[in-house]
C-alpha positions, 0 to 999 in steps of 0.5 A, a space after each residue: 499499500 503506497 501512501 502517496 496515493 492516499 488523499 489526506 485531506 479528503 480523509 481528514 475532511 471525511 472524519 470531520 464530517 463523521 464527527 459532526 454527523 455522529 454528535 449531531 444525531 447523538 445530541 438529538 437522539 439523547 434529547 428525544 429517546 430519554 423522554 420516550 424511554 421514560 414514557 415507556 417505563 412509566 406506562 409499562 406494566 407495574 409502573 407509576 402510570 400503568 397503561 397497557 393500550 398506550 404501552 403496547 401502541 407506543 412498543 409497536 411503533 418502537 418496533 417497527 422503527 428498529 426493524 427496518 435496516 438502516 439503509 431501507 430507511 434512509 431511502 424511506 425517508 427521502 421525500 421527509 429529509 428533504 422536506 425537513 432539512 431541504 437536501 437528501 445529501 451530505 452531512 445536513 440531509 443525514 443526520 434527520 434519518 439518523 435520529 430517526 432511526 436511532 432514537 427508539 433503539 435509544 429510547 428501548 435501551 433506556 426503558 431497560 436501564 430503568 427497569 433494573 433499578 432495585 424496586 425499593 428505591 422507588 417504593 421508599 421515594 413513593 413513601 416519603 411523599 415523593 412525586 412521580 417526578 420526584 422520585 423519576 429525577 432525584 431516585 430513579 435516573 441517578 440510580 441507572 446514570 451508570 446504565 444510561 451512559 452505557 446505553 448512550 455508548 453503545 447508540 454512539 457506536 451505532 451512529 458511527 456504524 450507520 453514517 459509514 452505512 449512509 455512504 452508500 447514498 451520499 450521506 459524506 464522511 468517511 463510509 462515503 469515501 470508502 465506497 467512492 475510492 474503494 468501491 468504485 474506483 478500486 483504490 483499496 488503500 484508502 478504503 483500508 485507511 478510512 475503515 482503520 480510521 473507523 475502527 479507532 474511532 469505535 474503540 475511543 468511544 468504547 473506551 471513553 464510555 467504559 471509563 464514565 461508567 465505572 466513574 458513576 457507579 455506586 458498586 
């Protein structure tokens, strides 16, 4: 592999685009997915606002979105993406489908994390006269913080995967470079560099996430 054939300026630009897509989509995913996961938890069976019909309907919607392969979701959402962002290409056109694809996934992780909280903590909070909002904010969410951080870590890694996949339809970033140069122009060395950077990026996210989980864990 010759380093002279690698366009480092394009790779640096692709890396910045990937980081922008992942960070922007992750922020919006947490912003939407966290309250959605809390809602799933509260309306679940034997929880504070037990609503089987609402929980079932919401679960079906989330399940349907999660069942769609992301590349199909990208194509299906193109008209809506253009309506919302003005384009379906590049960094701006990919963040919207990224959020649609990962927010339900993150919401389900949040629900699972909250269900792992000891029921005794919730009952003790309620016994002291705390409202549902106070119980969630002061007892349940802090107790579930390590699991929530782990959920954010997993979601960030999924977003890196999805941004690479979005390169197939001109989404920009390292995935786009790998496909354009490695697959369409047979410049394998550029594809290998892009893949190597994506692997390093995923490992950095995982290590950082693990560090934060240990830091916030009380055990």
